[in-house]
C-alpha positions as a Python dict, from the first residue, in 0.01 Angstrom:
ca = {
    (1, 'M'): (0, 0, 0),
    (2, 'K'): (-99, -199, 343),
    (3, 'T'): (149, -412, 482),
    (4, 'Q'): (21, -669, 737),
    (5, 'Q'): (366, -813, 884),
    (6, 'Q'): (591, -821, 1177),
    (7, 'K'): (859, -575, 1213),
    (8, 'S'): (1117, -706, 993),
    (9, 'T'): (1518, -622, 910),
    (10, 'S'): (1454, -814, 558),
    (11, 'K'): (1729, -644, 240),
    (12, 'Y'): (1409, -739, 38),
    (13, 'Q'): (1108, -461, 167),
    (14, 'P'): (820, -394, -53),
    (15, 'Y'): (835, -85, -204),
    (16, 'P'): (574, 186, -190),
    (17, 'P'): (304, 188, -502),
    (18, 'S'): (395, 412, -780),
    (19, 'S'): (16, 557, -745),
    (20, 'P'): (-175, 617, -471),
    (21, 'H'): (-487, 421, -646),
    (22, 'L'): (-260, 115, -592),
    (23, 'Q'): (-422, -48, -277),
    (24, 'Q'): (-247, -401, -274),
    (25, 'V'): (-251, -536, 73),
    (26, 'I'): (84, -690, 125),
    (27, 'K'): (142, -982, 379),
    (28, 'S'): (380, -1168, 542),
    (29, 'A'): (394, -1569, 562),
    (30, 'R'): (613, -1866, 615),
    (31, 'Y'): (519, -2160, 393),
    (32, 'A'): (643, -2501, 547),
    (33, 'T'): (838, -2711, 275),
    (34, 'S'): (1077, -2953, 263),
    (35, 'Q'): (1263, -2816, -36),
    (36, 'D'): (1428, -2545, 116),
    (37, 'S'): (1701, -2589, 375),
    (38, 'R'): (1520, -2341, 623),
    (39, 'G'): (1225, -2588, 637),
    (40, 'A'): (1013, -2274, 511),
    (41, 'I'): (1022, -1971, 296),
    (42, 'P'): (970, -1658, 449),
    (43, 'V'): (753, -1441, 186),
    (44, 'F'): (576, -1120, 109),
    (45, 'Q'): (277, -1153, -120),
    (46, 'F'): (-9, -982, -249),
    (47, 'E'): (-263, -1092, -542),
    (48, 'V'): (-243, -945, -935),
    (49, 'N'): (-552, -1047, -1105),
    (50, 'G'): (-634, -1335, -864),
    (51, 'H'): (-296, -1495, -880),
    (52, 'P'): (-43, -1450, -579),
    (53, 'I'): (275, -1255, -623),
    (54, 'L'): (528, -1376, -362),
    (55, 'W'): (908, -1318, -341),
    (56, 'D'): (1138, -1443, -13),
    (57, 'S'): (1225, -1172, 227),
    (58, 'E'): (1549, -1357, 341),
    (59, 'N'): (1719, -1403, -18),
    (60, 'G'): (1492, -1210, -251),
    (61, 'F'): (1401, -1518, -454),
    (62, 'V'): (1094, -1427, -682),
    (63, 'H'): (808, -1657, -748),
    (64, 'F'): (772, -1610, -1138),
    (65, 'T'): (526, -1880, -1186),
    (66, 'G'): (264, -1567, -985),
    (67, 'I'): (421, -1341, -1197),
    (68, 'W'): (349, -1508, -1546),
    (69, 'K'): (8, -1626, -1463),
    (70, 'A'): (-133, -1309, -1358),
    (71, 'L'): (20, -1183, -1715),
    (72, 'G'): (-237, -1477, -1845),
    (73, 'N'): (45, -1688, -1947),
    (74, 'S'): (51, -2069, -1930),
    (75, 'K'): (277, -2193, -1679),
    (76, 'A'): (394, -2451, -1883),
    (77, 'D'): (557, -2128, -2100),
    (78, 'I'): (817, -2077, -1813),
    (79, 'V'): (987, -2395, -1920),
    (80, 'K'): (1055, -2196, -2240),
    (81, 'I'): (1209, -1933, -2108),
    (82, 'V'): (1443, -2134, -1855),
    (83, 'D'): (1537, -2320, -2157),
    (84, 'G'): (1629, -2008, -2370),
    (85, 'N'): (1823, -1906, -2027),
    (86, 'P'): (2052, -2148, -1939),
    (87, 'D'): (2251, -1945, -1704),
    (88, 'L'): (1921, -1840, -1532),
    (89, 'Q'): (1940, -2032, -1199),
    (90, 'V'): (1627, -2138, -1073),
    (91, 'K'): (1461, -2309, -811),
    (92, 'K'): (1180, -2523, -863),
    (93, 'V'): (920, -2622, -571),
    (94, 'R'): (716, -2913, -614),
    (95, 'G'): (441, -3058, -363),
    (96, 'G'): (315, -2889, -34),
    (97, 'C'): (127, -2604, -13),
    (98, 'L'): (0, -2494, -380),
    (99, 'T'): (49, -2135, -344),
    (100, 'I'): (438, -2190, -322),
    (101, 'Q'): (475, -2445, -611),
    (102, 'G'): (650, -2361, -901),
    (103, 'T'): (977, -2166, -1048),
    (104, 'W'): (1181, -1952, -809),
    (105, 'M'): (1466, -1721, -920),
    (106, 'P'): (1691, -1429, -811),
    (107, 'F'): (1543, -1102, -760),
    (108, 'E'): (1792, -961, -1052),
    (109, 'S'): (1704, -1254, -1288),
    (110, 'A'): (1317, -1194, -1214),
    (111, 'K'): (1360, -820, -1258),
    (112, 'A'): (1530, -831, -1589),
    (113, 'L'): (1244, -1098, -1734),
    (114, 'C'): (984, -873, -1621),
    (115, 'V'): (1124, -557, -1758),
    (116, 'N'): (1119, -766, -2134),
    (117, 'N'): (779, -974, -2061),
    (118, 'A'): (551, -806, -1787),
    (119, 'W'): (529, -448, -1888),
    (120, 'A'): (147, -520, -1869),
    (121, 'L'): (197, -525, -1490),
    (122, 'R'): (465, -286, -1429),
    (123, 'F'): (269, -70, -1196),
    (124, 'D'): (147, -352, -1025),
    (125, 'L'): (476, -541, -940),
    (126, 'V'): (622, -189, -783),
    (127, 'P'): (619, -323, -466),
    (128, 'V'): (830, -621, -543),
    (129, 'F'): (1089, -454, -777),
    (130, 'G'): (1020, -70, -745),
}
């Protein structure tokens, strides 16, 4: 794992990869948005199957749309997951930078959904969930 970032004290740091052959380059970035009270979303990010995997380095919210698309699923199917889990606290980002648009959810909720739905990406997602 190679991390290109400034020194951070974030609680949501990337985990090391589960296998030495996984060489994701994890970057840190800030995406400006008016849909967040901070004015920007600070993230760690890397790519899986050509799709960005992002998580907020300050509050741990995970961009579930990227994971879902990396699995080869339609982003429209995320609506079914959200509707099927009414207690799920999600944030939807629309407009602005395409990379951050979609459904964001708390770290623990995203991890639980990935355990049940993203087995095929289990090794790829180690930097996010450990």
